[in-house]
C-alpha positions in Angstrom: 0.0 0.0 0.0 1.3 3.5 -1.0 0.4 6.4 1.2 1.1 10.0 0.0 1.4 12.8 2.7 1.6 16.4 1.5 4.5 18.4 2.9 6.4 21.5 1.9 10.1 22.3 1.2 12.2 25.3 0.5 14.2 26.4 -2.5 16.0 29.4 -1.4 13.3 31.7 -0.1 10.4 30.1 -2.0 8.4 27.2 -0.8 7.3 24.3 -2.9 5.1 21.2 -2.4 6.7 17.9 -1.5 4.8 14.6 -1.7 6.1 12.2 0.9 5.3 8.7 -0.5 5.5 5.7 1.9 5.4 2.1 0.7 5.5 -1.0 3.0 6.4 -4.3 1.3 7.6 -7.8 2.3 11.2 -8.8 2.5 14.0 -8.1 5.0 13.2 -5.2 7.3 14.8 -2.0 5.9 14.1 1.7 5.8 15.2 3.5 2.7 14.7 7.3 1.9 15.0 8.3 -1.8 14.4 11.5 -3.7 17.7 13.3 -3.3 17.8 13.6 0.5 20.7 15.3 2.3 22.3 13.9 5.4 19.7 15.5 7.7 16.8 13.9 5.8 18.5 10.5 5.7 19.0 10.6 9.5 15.2 11.1 9.8 15.0 7.3 9.7 16.4 6.9 13.2 14.4 9.8 14.6 11.1 8.5 13.1 11.6 5.0 14.3 12.4 6.1 17.9 9.6 8.6 17.9 6.9 6.1 16.9 8.1 3.5 19.4 8.4 6.0 22.3 4.9 7.4 21.6 3.4 3.9 22.1 3.1 3.1 18.5 4.2 -0.1 16.7 6.9 0.4 14.1 6.2 -1.9 11.2 8.6 -4.8 10.6 8.6 -4.4 6.8 10.7 -3.1 4.0 9.9 0.6 4.1 10.6 2.9 1.2 10.0 6.6 1.4 10.1 8.8 -1.7 10.3 12.6 -1.5 8.8 13.9 -4.8 9.7 15.7 -6.9 12.7 13.4 -6.9 14.7 15.8 -9.1 14.8 18.5 -6.3 17.3 18.2 -3.5 15.7 17.9 -0.1 17.4 19.3 3.0 16.6 19.8 6.7 14.5 18.1 9.2 11.0 19.3 8.1 10.1 15.9 6.7 10.3 14.0 9.9 6.6 14.4 10.8 5.1 13.5 7.3 7.4 10.4 7.2 6.1 9.2 10.5 2.5 9.9 9.5 2.9 8.1 6.2 4.4 5.0 7.8 1.6 4.9 10.4 -1.0 5.3 7.7 0.5 2.7 5.5 0.5 0.3 8.5 -3.1 1.2 9.0 -2.4 2.6 12.5 -4.0 5.9 11.5 -7.0 6.7 9.3 -6.4 8.3 5.9 -5.1 11.9 6.1 -7.2 14.8 4.7 -6.1 15.7 1.2 -6.2 19.5 1.8 -3.7 19.3 4.8 0.1 19.6 4.8 2.5 18.5 7.6 6.0 19.8 8.5 8.1 19.4 11.6 11.2 17.8 13.2 10.7 15.0 15.7 12.6 14.3 18.8 13.4 10.7 19.8 10.7 11.0 22.4 8.1 12.1 19.8 8.0 15.8 20.6 8.0 18.3 17.7 10.9 20.7 17.6 10.8 24.1 15.8 12.1 24.4 12.3 13.2 27.3 10.0 11.5 28.7 6.9 7.9 28.2 8.2 6.6 31.5 6.7 7.8 30.8 3.1 6.3 27.3 3.4 3.0 28.7 4.8 2.7 31.3 2.0 3.3 28.4 -0.5 0.6 26.4 1.1 -1.7 29.4 0.7 -0.9 29.6 -3.0 -1.5 25.9 -3.4 -4.9 26.0 -1.8 -4.0 23.9 1.2 -6.5 24.7 3.9 -4.9 23.0 7.0 -1.2 23.3 8.0 0.2 21.3 10.9 3.4 22.7 12.3 5.4 22.6 15.6 3.7 24.6 18.3 6.6 27.1 18.5 6.2 27.9 14.8 2.4 28.3 14.8 2.3 32.0 15.3 4.7 32.6 12.4 2.6 30.2 10.1 -0.6 32.3 10.9 0.9 35.2 9.0 -0.2 33.4 5.8 -3.9 34.4 5.8 -6.6 31.9 4.8 -5.0 28.8 6.3 -6.0 27.0 9.5 -2.8 26.4 11.4 -2.7 23.6 14.0 0.1 23.8 16.6 1.4 20.3 17.3 3.4 19.5 20.5 3.8 15.7 20.2 3.2 13.0 17.7 0.9 11.4 20.2 -1.3 14.5 20.3 -1.5 14.7 16.6 -2.4 11.0 16.2 -5.3 11.5 18.7 -6.4 14.5 16.6 -6.3 12.7 13.3 -8.2 9.8 14.9 -10.9 12.2 16.0 -10.4 11.6 19.7 -8.9 14.8 21.1 -9.0 17.7 18.6 -6.2 20.2 18.5 -7.3 23.8 18.9 -6.2 25.9 15.8 -3.8 28.7 16.5 -5.1 32.3 16.6 -3.8 34.7 14.0 -0.9 36.6 15.5 -1.4 40.3 15.8 1.6 42.6 15.8 2.3 44.4 19.1 5.0 46.6 20.4 5.0 44.9 23.8 8.3 43.4 24.6 10.2 45.2 21.9 13.2 47.3 23.1 13.1 51.0 22.7 15.1 52.3 19.8 18.0 54.9 20.4 16.7 58.4 19.8 18.1 61.4 18.0 17.3 63.5 21.1 20.4 61.9 22.6 22.7 63.6 20.0 23.9 67.0 20.9 24.8 69.3 18.0 25.5 67.9 14.5 22.4 69.6 13.1 23.7 69.5 9.6 24.3 65.7 9.8 20.9 65.1 11.2 19.4 67.0 8.3 21.4 64.8 5.9 20.2 61.7 7.6 16.6 62.9 7.5 17.0 63.4 3.7 18.5 59.9 3.4 15.7 58.3 5.4 13.0 60.1 3.4 14.3 59.0 0.0 16.1 55.7 0.9 19.5 57.1 -0.1 22.9 55.6 0.8 25.2 57.5 3.2 28.8 57.7 3.9 29.8 59.5 7.2 33.4 60.8 7.4 34.8 62.3 10.6 37.4 62.0 13.3 37.1 59.6 16.2 34.4 60.6 18.8 32.6 62.9 16.4 29.4 60.8 16.7 29.3 58.8 13.4 28.3 55.5 14.9 26.0 57.2 17.3 24.1 58.9 14.5 24.0 55.8 12.3 22.5 53.7 15.1 19.7 56.2 15.6 18.8 56.3 11.9 16.3 53.3 12.2 14.3 55.5 14.7 13.3 57.9 11.8 12.8 55.4 9.0 9.3 55.2 7.7 6.8 52.6 8.8 7.1 49.2 7.1 4.2 48.1 4.8 2.6 44.7 5.3 4.3 43.5 2.1 7.7 44.8 3.3 7.3 43.0 6.7 6.4 39.7 5.0 9.4 39.9 2.6 11.8 40.6 5.4 10.4 38.0 7.7 10.7 35.4 5.0 14.5 36.1 4.9 14.8 36.0 8.7 12.6 32.8 8.8 14.9 30.9 6.4 18.0 32.1 8.4 16.4 30.9 11.6 16.4 34.4 13.2 12.7 34.9 13.9 11.5 35.4 17.4 8.6 33.1 18.3 7.0 35.9 20.4 7.3 38.4 17.6 7.4 36.4 14.4 6.6 39.3 12.0 9.5 41.8 11.5 7.7 45.1 12.0 10.8 47.3 12.5 13.2 47.9 9.7 16.3 45.7 10.2 19.6 47.3 11.2 22.6 45.0 10.5 26.1 45.9 11.5 28.7 43.2 10.7 32.2 43.5 12.0 34.9 44.8 9.6 36.5 41.3 9.6 33.4 39.9 7.8 34.1 37.8 4.7 32.4 38.2 1.4 30.4 35.0 2.0 29.1 36.2 5.3 28.0 39.5 3.6 26.5 37.9 0.4 25.4 34.6 1.8 26.4 31.2 0.7 27.6 27.9 2.1 27.1 24.3 0.7 23.4 25.1 0.5 23.2 28.9 0.0 21.7 30.8 2.9 21.1 34.6 3.3 24.0 36.8 4.4 24.1 40.2 6.0 23.1 42.0 2.7 19.8 40.1 2.5 19.2 40.3 6.2 19.3 44.1 5.8 16.4 43.8 3.2 14.1 46.8 3.6 16.4 48.2 6.3 19.9 49.4 6.9 23.3 47.8 6.4 25.8 49.6 8.5 29.5 49.2 7.8 31.6 50.9 10.5 35.3 51.5 9.8 34.6 51.0 6.1 38.3 51.0 4.9 39.0 48.2 7.3 36.7 45.8 5.5 38.2 43.3 3.0 38.2 44.8 -0.5 36.7 41.7 -2.0 33.9 41.7 0.6 33.1 45.4 -0.2 32.9 44.7 -3.9 30.1 42.2 -3.4 27.9 45.2 -2.5 28.1 46.7 -6.0 25.4 44.5 -7.7 22.8 44.5 -5.0 23.1 48.3 -4.6 22.1 48.6 -8.3 19.7 45.7 -8.7 18.1 45.3 -5.3 18.7 41.6 -5.5 21.7 39.2 -5.1 22.2 36.0 -7.1 24.5 33.4 -5.5 25.6 30.4 -7.6 27.1 27.4 -6.0 27.6 23.7 -6.9 24.4 22.9 -5.0 22.4 25.4 -7.0 21.6 29.0 -7.7 19.8 31.3 -5.3 18.4 34.8 -5.8 17.9 36.8 -2.6 16.1 40.2 -2.2 18.6 42.9 -1.2 16.9 46.3 -1.2 18.6 48.1 1.6 20.1 51.5 2.7 23.9 51.4 2.9 25.2 53.4 5.7 29.0 53.6 6.1 31.2 55.4 8.6 35.0 56.0 8.3 37.9 58.1 9.6 39.5 60.5 7.1 42.9 58.8 7.6 44.7 56.0 9.4 45.2 58.0 12.6 41.8 59.5 12.3 42.6 63.2 12.7 43.2 64.4 9.1 41.7 67.8 8.7 41.0 68.2 12.4 41.4 71.8 13.8 43.8 70.5 16.5 46.3 69.5 13.9 46.9 66.1 15.6 47.1 64.2 12.3 50.4 62.3 11.9 49.7 61.0 8.4 51.4 62.2 5.3 49.4 63.1 2.2 50.5 59.8 0.6 49.3 57.8 3.6 46.0 59.6 3.6 45.6 58.9 -0.2 46.5 55.3 0.3 44.0 54.9 3.1 41.2 56.5 1.0 42.2 54.2 -1.9 41.0 51.2 0.0 37.5 52.1 -1.1 37.0 51.6 -4.8 35.6 54.4 -7.0 32.7 52.3 -8.3 31.5 51.7 -4.7 31.8 55.4 -3.8 29.9 56.3 -6.9 27.0 54.2 -5.7 26.8 56.0 -2.3 24.5 59.0 -2.8 25.6 61.2 0.2 29.2 61.8 1.4 28.8 63.6 4.7 31.5 65.2 6.8 30.8 64.8 10.5 32.7 67.6 12.4 33.8 67.3 15.9 31.2 68.4 18.5 31.8 71.8 20.0 31.9 72.3 23.7 28.9 74.7 23.6 26.7 72.1 22.0 27.5 69.6 24.7 26.4 72.0 27.3 23.3 73.2 25.6 20.3 73.0 28.0 17.5 72.7 25.5 16.8 69.1 24.3 17.5 68.3 20.7 14.6 67.4 18.3 13.4 63.8 19.1 13.2 61.1 16.5 9.4 61.0 16.6 9.2 64.6 15.2 11.8 63.8 12.5 10.0 60.6 11.6 6.8 62.5 11.1 8.3 64.5 8.3 9.9 61.4 6.8 6.6 59.6 6.8 5.0 62.7 5.1 7.6 62.6 2.4 7.2 58.9 1.8 3.4 59.3 1.5 4.1 61.7 -1.4 6.4 59.1 -3.0 3.9 56.3 -2.5 1.3 58.3 -4.4 3.9 59.2 -7.1 5.0 55.6 -7.7 1.6 53.9 -7.2 1.2 50.9 -9.4 4.9 50.3 -9.9 7.6 48.3 -8.1 9.4 51.5 -7.0 8.9 52.4 -3.3 11.0 55.5 -2.9 13.0 58.1 -4.7 16.3 56.3 -4.4 15.0 53.5 -6.8 13.6 55.7 -9.5 14.3 54.4 -13.0 15.9 56.7 -15.7 12.4 57.4 -17.3 11.0 58.3 -13.9 14.0 60.7 -13.3 13.2 62.4 -16.6 9.6 62.7 -15.7 9.7 63.6 -12.0 13.0 65.4 -11.7 12.7 68.1 -14.3 14.8 71.3 -13.6 14.0 74.8 -14.4 16.5 77.1 -16.2 18.4 78.0 -13.0 18.6 74.4 -12.0 20.0 73.3 -15.3 22.8 75.9 -15.1 23.6 74.8 -11.5 23.6 71.1 -12.5 25.8 71.7 -15.6 28.3 73.7 -13.5 28.4 71.0 -10.8 28.8 68.3 -13.5 31.8 69.9 -15.1 33.4 71.2 -11.9 33.0 68.0 -9.8 33.7 65.5 -12.8 30.4 63.7 -12.1 29.5 60.4 -13.7 26.1 59.7 -15.3 25.3 57.6 -12.2 26.2 60.4 -9.7 24.2 62.9 -11.9 21.1 60.8 -11.5 21.7 60.2 -7.8 21.9 64.0 -7.2 18.6 64.5 -9.0 17.0 61.7 -6.9 18.2 63.5 -3.7 16.9 66.8 -5.0 13.5 65.2 -5.5 13.5 64.0 -1.9 14.5 67.4 -0.6 11.6 68.9 -2.5 9.3 66.3 -1.1 10.4 67.2 2.4 9.7 70.8 1.6 6.3 69.9 0.2 7.2 71.3 -3.2 5.9 69.8 -6.5 8.9 71.1 -8.5 12.6 71.0 -7.8 14.0 74.4 -7.2 17.6 75.6 -7.4 17.8 75.6 -3.6 16.8 71.9 -3.4 19.4 71.1 -6.1 22.1 73.0 -4.4 21.6 71.1 -1.1 21.7 67.8 -3.0 24.9 68.8 -4.7 26.4 69.7 -1.3 25.9 66.2 -0.2 28.2 64.9 -3.0 31.0 67.4 -2.6 33.2 66.1 0.1 36.7 67.4 -0.2 38.4 64.5 1.6 37.3 62.1 -1.1 38.7 64.1 -4.0 
């Protein structure tokens, strides 16, 4: 007798249906798993055997063959433990036939308890697309699975409990849909903590409003990292679609919180400067998301930018342009979403004091130039804003009035993003930083004064076509913050100022 149990698998970030076929036949007792299983799937034989016996079931003394279809797709992980066990029990007629509109995923312990797995949200969304009405998952993953609307999610704690439910003896209560809440989330750092640096705060407000990349350059202690770590507090609210996209990445990486399964705050990823290119881009024997994809819809912060490995930094170039990252390995190819704000911080030289009023710099011009050359021109050209962060003055540190809090700045940012949402309605573009060339021609038209200013800046600064377009995108954002329908010369002048850092010349 052949029994087929519906289950789900992962191919990168996308779920797909897996049919777990179980066949019991005569002959010497054996347990074979076919269908391109990896080591973790093959080891399921011992987990399933022990789980069935320890839950009071009778493991059939037969030749057992389990096929994971489609057999051409490599299967990985421990998600097939539960459907294998159910298929064997049904084939041995220890359980009634399973409902055809139900799918099962989960890892079994030797005692028969279900352990949490990764990638539940992409699999639940796949089940939604396939028309599956019931999804049985480990209890700790149930809240995450409910994010896929239209599916009844059953939280399963043990194999015994599930067997009783399927037999109609003790029903399992379906999980309630998880509702986002701010309870238990830590407070974010606030711009009210930053004394002085009003020009830099303005630049970061423009960056947040338009989704622009930022490079902060300043001496040690000027507040570069402090400002960057407060940038998430003024970023616009995430849409439901953005939250689901980001949560899918975190789910596959195994980084979701069972208490707050949906990512409702924009990610802030800050890898150490010793990070390798693989840890940034993702990879491994079976490719997994790296820091670039974990920052999707959020911020990737690279502190001490010149100290990063040059090869690692160059991996940023494609995702900064395309908003996606394709990894190709022997095990397969994987395309990951990578739409993020790049925020970098660096000192102007090796000792950190080049250009400081105190004259403390001990570096020669050649050493400064060599230090700056660690960052390639193509990468710098992809960073919209090059901001000098001056040292904080004593008077600013002793100022009695409280600086503007993040909540007020965030209100202006949200207002500017609403303008952009209406402007790009019906397209895949979400903010000004991602405008296509035709959109730039349509929405970033300059008047006569603006054209003269742009031409002078283009010739004087030696701008490239890419940097020309990035300045226009910034000017559009500044105009949106100002509530202006048209880009004026003042808006354009402020945008040009953000690209004219003398240290980088």
